[in-house]
Legacy VTK file of the C-alpha trace (Angstrom):
# vtk DataFile Version 3.0
C-alpha trace
ASCII
DATASET POLYDATA
POINTS 472 float
0.220 -0.251 0.287
2.821 2.346 0.943
4.439 1.137 -2.592
1.001 2.345 -4.423
1.515 5.563 -2.566
4.697 6.079 -3.447
4.200 5.439 -7.319
1.102 7.616 -7.469
3.638 10.521 -6.145
6.037 10.051 -8.423
3.874 9.740 -11.651
1.940 13.353 -10.231
5.407 14.999 -10.282
6.544 13.068 -13.975
2.667 14.667 -15.208
3.207 17.679 -13.371
6.497 18.207 -14.952
5.374 17.331 -18.444
2.192 19.893 -18.381
5.251 22.736 -17.172
7.463 22.316 -20.381
4.625 22.197 -22.539
3.159 25.630 -21.068
6.738 26.887 -21.139
6.882 26.020 -25.048
4.236 27.421 -25.560
4.732 30.980 -23.818
7.787 30.573 -25.907
6.271 30.158 -29.127
3.563 32.977 -28.363
6.268 35.405 -27.154
8.416 34.802 -30.438
5.241 35.540 -32.382
4.906 38.327 -30.667
8.431 39.388 -31.026
8.252 38.122 -35.040
5.464 40.736 -35.151
7.038 43.565 -33.560
10.371 43.182 -35.813
8.269 43.415 -39.244
6.374 46.258 -38.081
8.245 49.749 -37.872
8.008 53.624 -38.264
8.880 55.322 -41.494
12.375 55.799 -41.464
11.807 59.028 -43.741
11.714 62.450 -41.777
9.486 64.689 -43.670
9.350 67.528 -41.242
5.208 69.170 -40.105
4.438 68.843 -44.112
4.578 66.635 -46.332
5.515 68.162 -49.965
5.064 65.231 -52.683
5.332 65.752 -56.914
3.678 63.352 -59.173
5.608 62.869 -62.522
2.757 61.724 -65.114
5.356 59.253 -67.379
6.860 60.204 -71.318
4.807 63.577 -73.103
5.222 65.076 -76.030
7.138 63.079 -78.729
7.936 60.119 -76.708
4.525 58.288 -75.921
5.657 55.329 -74.278
4.538 52.056 -75.275
1.555 51.847 -77.825
1.233 48.143 -77.451
-2.260 46.584 -77.669
-3.896 50.138 -79.155
-3.038 52.076 -76.014
-1.138 55.533 -75.856
1.004 55.027 -72.243
1.117 58.843 -72.195
-2.094 59.569 -72.339
-3.237 56.506 -69.745
0.154 57.918 -67.393
-1.844 61.637 -67.315
-5.683 60.303 -66.577
-3.471 58.107 -63.466
-1.645 61.203 -62.408
-4.184 63.503 -62.192
-6.846 61.528 -60.367
-4.181 60.389 -57.643
-3.369 64.362 -57.059
-7.258 65.351 -56.779
-7.230 62.192 -54.184
-4.140 64.005 -52.615
-5.344 67.370 -52.195
-8.302 65.778 -49.682
-5.740 65.258 -47.210
-4.251 67.718 -44.717
-0.903 68.381 -43.942
0.329 67.529 -47.772
1.150 69.763 -50.461
1.119 67.981 -54.108
2.634 69.296 -57.530
2.301 67.917 -60.900
5.689 67.915 -62.962
3.239 69.026 -66.229
-0.575 68.213 -66.881
0.073 69.011 -70.817
0.780 66.944 -73.386
4.346 68.411 -73.957
8.405 67.073 -74.086
9.976 66.982 -70.955
13.785 65.459 -70.158
14.443 63.459 -66.894
16.409 65.963 -65.156
13.873 68.977 -66.138
11.647 66.719 -63.773
13.793 66.032 -61.220
14.875 69.833 -61.078
10.736 70.762 -60.858
10.528 68.610 -58.128
13.727 70.226 -56.353
12.300 73.602 -56.850
9.475 72.694 -54.476
11.155 71.049 -51.946
9.912 67.587 -52.577
9.743 64.727 -50.165
9.387 62.322 -52.624
8.600 61.800 -56.039
6.467 59.424 -57.854
6.604 58.594 -61.592
3.713 56.845 -63.039
3.845 54.501 -65.730
2.114 51.340 -67.610
4.375 48.386 -69.030
4.647 46.215 -71.748
7.354 42.821 -72.135
9.420 42.683 -75.305
8.222 38.975 -75.798
4.403 40.292 -74.593
4.613 37.268 -72.212
4.808 39.466 -69.019
2.273 40.544 -66.392
1.922 42.011 -63.019
2.613 44.969 -61.018
5.925 46.133 -59.541
8.103 49.244 -57.912
11.286 50.384 -58.938
13.166 52.416 -56.278
16.770 53.578 -55.984
19.956 51.325 -55.323
21.672 52.952 -52.681
20.937 54.307 -49.403
19.114 55.824 -47.750
16.778 56.408 -50.512
16.712 52.663 -51.254
15.035 52.404 -47.627
12.749 54.996 -48.361
11.406 53.569 -51.749
11.103 49.895 -50.255
8.812 50.939 -47.451
6.853 52.566 -49.277
6.942 49.980 -52.678
6.071 46.936 -50.113
3.112 48.930 -48.924
2.076 50.110 -52.327
2.588 45.925 -54.102
0.389 44.775 -51.159
-2.791 47.063 -52.205
-1.955 45.884 -55.724
-2.369 42.261 -54.809
-5.382 43.507 -52.810
-6.460 44.979 -56.142
-6.006 41.204 -58.130
-2.620 41.754 -59.783
0.173 39.453 -59.949
3.091 40.703 -57.637
6.351 41.638 -59.055
7.267 43.124 -56.312
9.971 46.148 -55.286
13.098 45.857 -57.135
16.444 48.394 -58.356
18.191 48.000 -61.463
21.500 49.201 -61.653
23.618 50.738 -64.920
25.798 48.221 -67.214
28.515 49.452 -64.832
26.769 48.759 -61.484
27.561 52.290 -60.015
24.388 54.033 -60.379
20.578 53.247 -60.994
19.537 52.722 -64.083
16.125 54.746 -64.617
17.333 58.271 -65.081
13.980 59.497 -63.247
15.558 57.442 -60.184
19.204 58.494 -60.884
18.451 62.414 -61.515
15.993 62.681 -58.845
18.462 60.693 -55.708
21.434 63.441 -57.105
19.278 66.136 -55.769
18.632 64.009 -52.792
15.203 63.505 -53.622
13.787 60.045 -53.119
11.582 58.911 -56.543
9.826 55.280 -56.994
8.439 54.237 -60.803
5.067 52.619 -60.385
4.394 50.187 -62.900
0.851 49.344 -63.081
0.677 46.465 -65.122
1.398 44.953 -68.550
-0.881 46.813 -71.353
0.421 44.023 -73.743
-0.931 41.181 -71.833
-4.529 39.894 -71.752
-4.239 38.826 -68.104
-3.783 42.418 -67.204
-4.950 44.754 -69.854
-8.284 43.598 -67.746
-7.456 45.727 -65.442
-6.347 49.080 -67.167
-8.906 49.111 -70.278
-11.189 51.904 -69.614
-10.646 55.704 -67.694
-12.142 54.781 -65.039
-10.028 51.892 -63.915
-6.939 54.320 -64.852
-8.985 56.657 -62.256
-8.997 53.791 -59.988
-5.279 53.058 -60.019
-4.823 56.829 -59.530
-6.646 56.957 -56.444
-4.806 53.218 -55.089
-1.557 55.268 -55.798
-2.815 58.040 -53.479
-4.123 55.648 -50.735
-0.755 54.038 -50.742
1.262 57.637 -50.311
-1.326 58.833 -47.516
-0.701 55.587 -45.635
2.969 55.950 -45.840
2.769 59.851 -44.787
0.350 58.654 -41.910
-1.896 61.357 -43.289
-5.745 62.137 -41.971
-8.396 63.616 -44.188
-11.572 65.206 -42.955
-13.244 65.335 -46.169
-13.009 61.269 -46.801
-13.059 60.731 -42.941
-9.936 58.915 -42.906
-6.824 58.914 -40.513
-3.922 56.244 -41.527
-1.431 58.102 -38.605
-1.081 54.283 -37.584
-0.022 52.794 -40.793
2.911 54.822 -40.995
4.735 52.911 -37.583
3.807 49.864 -39.107
5.691 49.900 -42.055
8.598 46.946 -43.024
11.246 47.333 -40.800
14.259 48.505 -43.032
17.638 50.576 -41.949
17.980 53.426 -42.840
21.840 53.493 -44.008
22.019 49.565 -45.560
20.608 48.233 -49.021
17.230 45.909 -48.283
19.401 42.727 -49.976
16.055 41.655 -51.412
15.675 44.494 -53.571
18.733 44.159 -55.288
19.270 42.248 -58.619
19.761 38.584 -58.979
22.072 38.077 -61.608
21.934 34.259 -61.606
19.088 32.038 -63.069
17.097 29.681 -60.874
19.860 27.147 -59.650
17.621 24.061 -61.042
14.236 22.891 -62.413
13.005 19.551 -62.810
10.006 17.311 -64.259
8.816 14.021 -63.566
5.602 12.048 -64.789
3.316 10.846 -62.259
0.563 9.661 -64.361
-0.817 9.720 -67.572
-4.602 8.860 -68.829
-4.350 7.178 -72.257
-8.279 7.289 -72.432
-8.394 11.318 -72.280
-4.626 12.414 -73.075
-4.668 13.630 -68.963
-1.150 13.483 -67.678
-0.294 14.906 -63.991
3.617 15.832 -63.855
5.900 16.618 -60.869
7.258 20.117 -61.346
10.331 20.802 -59.127
12.631 24.288 -58.994
14.543 26.592 -56.511
16.739 29.205 -56.716
18.627 30.682 -53.901
18.786 34.227 -54.344
15.503 35.088 -55.383
11.716 33.865 -55.509
10.453 32.090 -57.829
7.579 33.398 -59.917
6.674 32.278 -63.182
6.903 28.609 -65.374
5.750 27.701 -68.640
6.068 24.665 -70.492
6.448 23.180 -73.925
4.862 19.675 -75.361
6.734 19.019 -78.336
10.611 19.642 -77.285
10.463 23.082 -77.234
9.501 24.297 -80.208
6.542 26.069 -78.854
5.872 27.081 -74.986
2.710 27.916 -73.330
1.811 31.322 -71.891
3.325 32.048 -68.567
1.935 30.702 -65.107
1.956 32.348 -61.865
4.399 29.720 -60.056
2.190 28.042 -57.078
1.989 29.729 -53.438
4.687 32.456 -54.907
5.114 35.727 -52.486
7.510 37.918 -54.304
7.445 40.619 -51.077
8.533 37.835 -48.718
10.937 35.525 -50.875
8.740 32.481 -50.361
7.486 30.108 -53.040
6.210 26.109 -52.978
9.431 24.178 -54.456
7.374 21.190 -55.563
4.253 20.878 -57.465
1.678 18.475 -59.117
0.832 20.014 -62.397
-2.148 18.302 -64.694
-2.784 19.311 -68.310
-3.855 17.356 -71.677
-2.146 16.113 -74.597
-3.756 16.220 -78.461
-4.847 13.420 -79.623
-2.037 11.790 -82.110
0.838 13.046 -80.099
3.710 11.777 -79.015
4.446 14.695 -75.847
8.287 15.821 -75.309
7.725 18.126 -72.071
10.118 20.812 -70.941
9.450 23.212 -67.875
11.198 26.699 -67.397
11.447 28.127 -64.417
11.786 32.276 -63.708
12.495 34.193 -60.870
11.913 37.414 -59.447
13.799 39.454 -62.217
13.508 36.858 -64.943
16.262 34.590 -65.014
15.215 31.575 -66.547
16.379 27.677 -65.895
14.776 25.034 -68.593
14.654 21.094 -67.489
15.670 18.503 -69.005
13.367 16.922 -71.412
10.791 14.680 -70.564
10.215 12.353 -73.338
7.014 9.755 -73.171
7.146 6.679 -75.589
3.598 6.910 -75.907
0.805 8.282 -79.227
-1.745 9.281 -77.392
-5.065 8.307 -79.358
-8.585 9.084 -78.200
-11.926 10.771 -79.077
-14.579 10.123 -81.422
-12.070 9.437 -84.912
-10.654 6.855 -82.668
-13.556 5.387 -81.155
-15.495 2.291 -82.848
-19.181 3.255 -83.550
-21.954 0.526 -83.350
-23.657 -0.265 -86.799
-27.392 1.274 -86.305
-29.001 0.317 -89.931
-29.281 -3.211 -89.347
-29.962 -4.120 -93.053
-25.911 -3.386 -94.017
-24.311 -6.560 -94.003
-20.471 -6.807 -93.909
-17.713 -9.629 -93.674
-15.621 -7.104 -92.159
-13.756 -7.960 -88.922
-13.399 -6.332 -85.943
-9.920 -5.432 -85.333
-10.152 -5.961 -81.443
-10.540 -8.434 -79.229
-13.685 -8.760 -77.109
-13.733 -6.910 -73.864
-10.712 -4.687 -74.573
-10.993 -1.164 -76.167
-8.946 -0.083 -79.614
-7.401 3.283 -80.585
-8.077 2.365 -84.148
-10.325 4.271 -86.338
-13.377 1.882 -87.470
-13.194 -0.077 -90.842
-14.383 1.966 -93.637
-14.817 1.259 -97.193
-11.467 3.365 -98.175
-9.108 1.661 -95.479
-11.147 -2.032 -97.078
-9.395 -0.852 -100.987
-5.825 -0.732 -98.364
-5.773 -4.245 -97.765
-4.190 -5.655 -100.927
-1.220 -3.090 -100.677
-0.995 -4.383 -97.134
-0.588 -7.838 -97.511
1.562 -7.039 -100.980
3.870 -5.393 -98.210
3.636 -8.054 -95.782
4.600 -10.878 -98.493
7.537 -8.607 -99.364
8.877 -8.697 -95.971
8.105 -12.516 -95.387
10.324 -12.599 -98.488
13.053 -10.388 -97.419
13.056 -12.192 -94.452
13.513 -15.911 -96.440
15.820 -14.003 -98.234
18.144 -12.830 -95.567
18.059 -16.525 -93.512
19.154 -18.307 -96.484
21.981 -15.862 -96.891
22.880 -16.464 -93.270
22.870 -20.039 -93.878
24.951 -20.279 -96.601
27.465 -17.983 -95.167
27.852 -20.308 -92.218
28.354 -23.133 -94.305
31.200 -21.479 -96.383
32.742 -20.520 -92.669
31.664 -24.336 -91.431
33.493 -26.167 -94.575
36.836 -23.412 -94.769
37.436 -24.801 -91.135
37.001 -28.430 -92.165
39.333 -28.131 -94.801
41.919 -26.511 -92.857
41.724 -29.141 -90.346
42.229 -31.655 -93.568
45.215 -29.421 -94.451
47.008 -29.920 -90.991
46.335 -33.255 -91.207
47.985 -34.072 -94.221
50.961 -32.041 -93.465
51.351 -34.416 -89.604
51.181 -37.465 -91.811
53.481 -36.448 -94.272
55.652 -35.811 -91.568
55.383 -38.815 -89.935
55.926 -40.706 -93.104
59.847 -38.941 -93.378
60.668 -39.560 -89.864
59.982 -43.329 -90.712
62.158 -43.439 -93.843
65.052 -41.590 -91.681
LINES 1 473
472 0 1 2 3 4 5 6 7 8 9 10 11 12 13 14 15 16 17 18 19 20 21 22 23 24 25 26 27 28 29 30 31 32 33 34 35 36 37 38 39 40 41 42 43 44 45 46 47 48 49 50 51 52 53 54 55 56 57 58 59 60 61 62 63 64 65 66 67 68 69 70 71 72 73 74 75 76 77 78 79 80 81 82 83 84 85 86 87 88 89 90 91 92 93 94 95 96 97 98 99 100 101 102 103 104 105 106 107 108 109 110 111 112 113 114 115 116 117 118 119 120 121 122 123 124 125 126 127 128 129 130 131 132 133 134 135 136 137 138 139 140 141 142 143 144 145 146 147 148 149 150 151 152 153 154 155 156 157 158 159 160 161 162 163 164 165 166 167 168 169 170 171 172 173 174 175 176 177 178 179 180 181 182 183 184 185 186 187 188 189 190 191 192 193 194 195 196 197 198 199 200 201 202 203 204 205 206 207 208 209 210 211 212 213 214 215 216 217 218 219 220 221 222 223 224 225 226 227 228 229 230 231 232 233 234 235 236 237 238 239 240 241 242 243 244 245 246 247 248 249 250 251 252 253 254 255 256 257 258 259 260 261 262 263 264 265 266 267 268 269 270 271 272 273 274 275 276 277 278 279 280 281 282 283 284 285 286 287 288 289 290 291 292 293 294 295 296 297 298 299 300 301 302 303 304 305 306 307 308 309 310 311 312 313 314 315 316 317 318 319 320 321 322 323 324 325 326 327 328 329 330 331 332 333 334 335 336 337 338 339 340 341 342 343 344 345 346 347 348 349 350 351 352 353 354 355 356 357 358 359 360 361 362 363 364 365 366 367 368 369 370 371 372 373 374 375 376 377 378 379 380 381 382 383 384 385 386 387 388 389 390 391 392 393 394 395 396 397 398 399 400 401 402 403 404 405 406 407 408 409 410 411 412 413 414 415 416 417 418 419 420 421 422 423 424 425 426 427 428 429 430 431 432 433 434 435 436 437 438 439 440 441 442 443 444 445 446 447 448 449 450 451 452 453 454 455 456 457 458 459 460 461 462 463 464 465 466 467 468 469 470 471
């Protein structure tokens, strides 16, 4: 009885210790999460004083139309969006707003930056719409300065604005920098000229006008105005503005931005010069009756996130449209490294599959070719149709066994006429096989005969040698 009592006490102590450890771990995990939240949330590093002065620059103008792909005129689109952004920002207190130009005029990048400097601007926002060389890219992006402290300012705004673009349904191409060929200056002139005058500037590329998935976001004046209002909202949140007219106060948003260090570059914004490190494709399943195949696609890039993929089923002669990489979060640098993908192979085709993975800076890596040693045959032209007219009689034989499925087309009068030719070809093949067989038999006979002849000669030489020895 005493032993039993001590056993219970020991067991209780063990359980109490276990629950204490578990509670400690749970509390620790909660603290880590809270710490992570506090680390990610940080105040705006840019100090603007009591009043914010911003300049909005409608990109292009005059003889410089910008992109004209898909029948658009980018300079007009930029102006519509910039004016909407300007009018929306005028509704906020504690801010001065200017436009570099309101007329359709030629204006150099230096003149735009100098205008912003003359207004003692805290920030310049350059408004644009995008197009790609191969007309296959889609999504929104923000280009920011590469060098501190403006890199940090641009990143805090860009991160906030890309979240807004993503909420509107646009694909997220993130916040990036681009350097010139020497790597010592910003590539984009408006950013470079503004930084030379101590003004942070960013380029907002709202979407790609030459890609159908993006064009739906900008194919009307109302859409362009919506973008302008969205731009203004991001500016208001970045600077922590408030508006009595709109009944909003974004003071807290200016202290809940991404944490950055003013004098250091944000690593994720720097261009990755290398392509993805690997890309692989594996066949998981195939359905001969429907042509559906299931692939496993795996890829990795250790320097930047993957954002797109495309594929070819004809050995790389043609490729599909770009597809969003599953669970790609370009802002936070994450993506799903392996996923399954289903596609349908056209009937009558033997596929040879290639997959390409694209990273944030459009670097691409191609997988090894995946040949599928099978011709897919399905559909009505390969299905045998039952005879419905009972008055028709035929001596044609079924070309499949009972209980099996045939991918051969139903026998027709046209194929019946080709039978004699097929019989002749079969007869010709048999004749060739017989000739080859006879040739080999004759060859073997010659070889055997030669061997026997050599043996007889050797034997004769031995016999003659023995006779000579006996005579001696």
